[in-house]
C-alpha positions in Angstrom: 0.0 0.0 0.0 2.9 2.3 0.8 4.4 1.5 -2.6 1.2 2.6 -4.5 0.8 5.7 -2.3 4.4 6.7 -3.1 3.9 6.2 -6.9 0.7 8.2 -6.8 2.4 11.1 -5.0 5.2 11.1 -7.7 2.6 11.3 -10.5 0.8 14.2 -8.8 4.0 16.0 -7.8 5.6 16.0 -11.3 2.3 16.5 -13.3 2.9 13.3 -15.3 0.5 12.4 -18.1 1.0 8.7 -17.9 1.8 6.1 -15.2 2.9 2.6 -15.8 3.0 3.3 -19.6 -0.8 3.8 -19.7 -1.8 7.0 -21.4 -4.4 9.0 -19.4 -6.7 10.9 -21.8 -7.7 14.5 -21.1 -11.5 14.3 -20.3 -12.0 17.8 -21.6 -10.4 17.1 -25.0 -12.9 16.2 -27.7 -12.3 13.4 -30.2 -12.0 15.9 -33.0 -9.9 18.6 -31.2 -6.9 19.9 -33.1 -3.5 19.1 -31.6 -2.1 21.7 -29.4 0.6 24.0 -30.8 4.0 23.3 -29.4 6.1 26.4 -28.6 9.6 26.3 -30.0 12.6 25.9 -27.7 14.3 29.1 -26.8 17.2 28.4 -29.1 14.8 27.7 -32.0 12.8 30.9 -31.6 13.1 33.6 -34.3 13.3 37.3 -33.5 10.2 39.2 -34.8 12.3 41.1 -37.4 13.8 37.9 -38.7 10.4 36.2 -38.8 9.0 39.0 -40.9 12.0 38.7 -43.3 11.5 35.0 -43.5 7.8 35.5 -44.3 8.5 37.9 -47.0 11.1 35.6 -48.5 8.5 32.7 -48.5 6.1 34.6 -50.8 7.0 33.8 -54.4 7.6 36.7 -56.7 5.6 37.0 -59.9 7.3 35.1 -62.7 8.1 36.4 -66.1 5.2 35.0 -68.1 7.5 34.3 -71.0 9.6 31.9 -68.9 7.7 28.7 -68.2 8.8 26.7 -65.2 9.6 23.0 -64.9 7.0 22.4 -62.1 3.7 24.1 -61.3 3.7 26.8 -58.7 0.9 29.3 -58.0 1.8 32.8 -59.3 4.5 31.4 -61.5 4.5 30.7 -65.3 2.8 27.3 -65.8 4.9 24.5 -67.1 4.9 24.2 -70.9 3.7 21.1 -72.6 3.0 19.6 -76.0 0.5 16.8 -76.2 -1.7 15.1 -78.8 -5.4 14.6 -78.3 -7.6 11.6 -79.1 -7.8 12.7 -82.8 -4.0 13.1 -83.2 -4.1 16.9 -83.0 -1.2 18.6 -81.2 -1.8 21.1 -78.5 0.7 23.3 -76.7 0.1 25.6 -73.8 1.8 28.4 -75.6 -0.7 28.3 -78.5 -3.4 29.4 -76.1 -1.6 32.5 -74.8 -4.1 35.3 -74.5 -6.8 33.0 -73.2 -7.6 31.5 -69.9 -6.8 27.8 -69.9 -8.5 25.3 -67.7 -6.7 21.9 -67.3 -8.7 19.0 -66.0 -6.9 15.8 -65.1 -9.2 12.9 -66.0 -9.4 9.1 -65.9 -12.6 7.6 -67.2 -12.1 4.5 -65.0 -12.2 6.6 -61.8 -15.6 6.6 -59.9 -15.2 10.2 -59.0 -14.7 11.2 -62.6 -17.7 9.0 -63.6 -19.9 10.7 -61.0 -19.0 14.2 -62.3 -19.6 13.2 -65.9 -23.0 11.6 -65.1 -23.9 14.9 -63.4 -22.3 16.8 -66.4 -20.4 19.0 -63.9 -17.6 19.8 -66.4 -19.7 20.0 -69.6 -22.3 22.3 -68.1 -19.6 24.6 -66.7 -17.8 24.7 -70.1 -21.0 25.7 -71.8 -21.4 28.8 -69.6 -17.9 30.1 -70.3 -17.1 32.4 -73.2 -15.3 30.2 -75.8 -13.4 33.2 -77.2 -11.8 33.8 -73.8 -11.5 30.4 -72.2 -10.1 27.1 -73.4 -10.8 23.8 -71.6 -8.4 20.9 -72.0 -8.8 17.4 -70.4 -5.5 15.5 -69.8 -5.3 11.8 -69.1 -1.9 10.8 -67.5 -3.0 7.2 -67.0 -0.2 4.9 -68.3 -2.8 2.8 -70.1 -4.6 5.7 -71.9 -5.2 5.2 -75.6 -6.6 7.5 -78.3 -9.4 4.9 -78.9 -10.5 4.9 -75.2 -10.4 8.7 -75.0 -12.3 9.1 -78.2 -15.0 6.6 -76.9 -15.3 8.6 -73.7 -15.5 11.9 -75.5 -18.2 10.5 -77.8 -20.2 8.9 -75.0 -20.4 12.3 -73.2 -20.5 14.5 -76.3 -17.7 16.6 -74.9 -16.9 19.9 -76.6 -13.3 19.8 -75.5 -10.4 17.4 -76.4 -8.7 14.8 -74.2 -4.9 15.1 -74.3 -2.9 11.9 -74.0 0.0 11.9 -71.4 0.7 8.2 -71.1 4.3 8.7 -70.0 3.0 11.1 -67.2 5.6 13.8 -67.9 3.0 16.6 -68.0 1.1 15.3 -65.1 4.2 15.1 -63.0 5.4 18.6 -64.0 2.0 19.9 -62.7 2.2 17.5 -59.8 -1.3 16.3 -60.5 -2.3 13.8 -57.9 -6.0 13.0 -58.4 -8.6 12.6 -61.0 -10.2 15.1 -61.2 -7.5 17.6 -60.5 -8.0 21.2 -61.8 -5.6 23.9 -62.8 -6.3 27.3 -64.3 -3.7 29.3 -66.3 -4.4 33.0 -67.0 -4.1 34.8 -70.3 -0.4 35.6 -69.5 0.5 32.0 -68.9 0.6 32.2 -65.1 -0.9 29.5 -62.9 -3.7 31.0 -60.9 -5.6 28.1 -59.4 -5.0 24.5 -58.5 -7.1 22.0 -56.6 -10.6 20.5 -56.6 -13.5 21.2 -59.0 -15.8 21.9 -56.0 -16.3 21.3 -52.3 -18.4 18.2 -52.7 -16.2 15.1 -52.7 -19.0 12.6 -52.1 -21.6 14.3 -54.3 -24.0 14.8 -51.4 -24.4 18.6 -51.6 -27.3 19.8 -53.8 -25.6 23.2 -54.3 -21.8 22.6 -54.3 -19.4 25.5 -54.4 -17.6 25.3 -57.8 -14.1 26.6 -57.2 -13.2 26.5 -61.0 -16.3 28.6 -62.0 -15.4 31.1 -59.3 -11.8 31.3 -60.3 -12.4 31.7 -64.0 -15.1 34.3 -63.4 -12.7 36.3 -61.2 -10.0 36.2 -64.0 -12.6 37.3 -66.6 -13.4 40.2 -64.3 -9.8 41.2 -64.1 -9.4 40.0 -60.5 -7.4 37.3 -58.7 -9.2 34.1 -57.8 -10.5 34.5 -54.2 -9.5 30.9 -53.4 -6.4 30.1 -55.4 -5.7 26.7 -54.0 -7.9 23.9 -52.5 -7.3 20.2 -51.7 -8.1 18.0 -54.7 -10.1 14.8 -54.2 -10.6 11.7 -56.4 -8.7 8.7 -57.5 -4.9 8.7 -57.6 -3.4 9.5 -61.0 -2.4 6.1 -62.5 1.1 7.1 -63.6 3.5 4.6 -65.1 5.6 3.1 -62.4 9.3 3.9 -62.6 11.4 0.9 -63.4 
């Protein structure tokens, strides 16, 4: 008894969280609470002036629109590409300079893509955009994509835009596309202005989802920056060819 009284007094005296390796949960912490912020050690703390300088350095400068980058970064010139579509027609990002370009990563085998195409999410949005100012390009970076399968999908859904074939995944990787769908918007100067999800409804349960792409394109058409330049994409993983 004295042994347990001594152990209990140690736990109380030193404010320990666990005794005998058993974690004691905080009864006031909810299951969905965010983890607490841990203050940095004294030697790791940054002076206010230095912190402000670091914050300024972390903000990317506007890129020269004439100098495409190798990877996609918001506010920077979008990576250049040249891909052929399902009909064998070649497309480059440069040829659409002067127009807003919407890039949609697609995989017809993906249930998320199939749901959006049954609901005509993309097609109905495209039909509301001014064709003389906005270009919509679908890109399939699946290692198994073929012109025949893309043509069949395009005909099945009567799509007004082409599907570009990226079987080696080079363009998808340069944009760091991770899901299907995954959306990117390039402005008329060739600068990447939006990347992320098509909307805020991953499971298709919202009757009035907020369409981020519609919002971003309209902002650019109005001469403004997209109010939400980046969101978390959802969908199936892009089926890139595995490195050997």
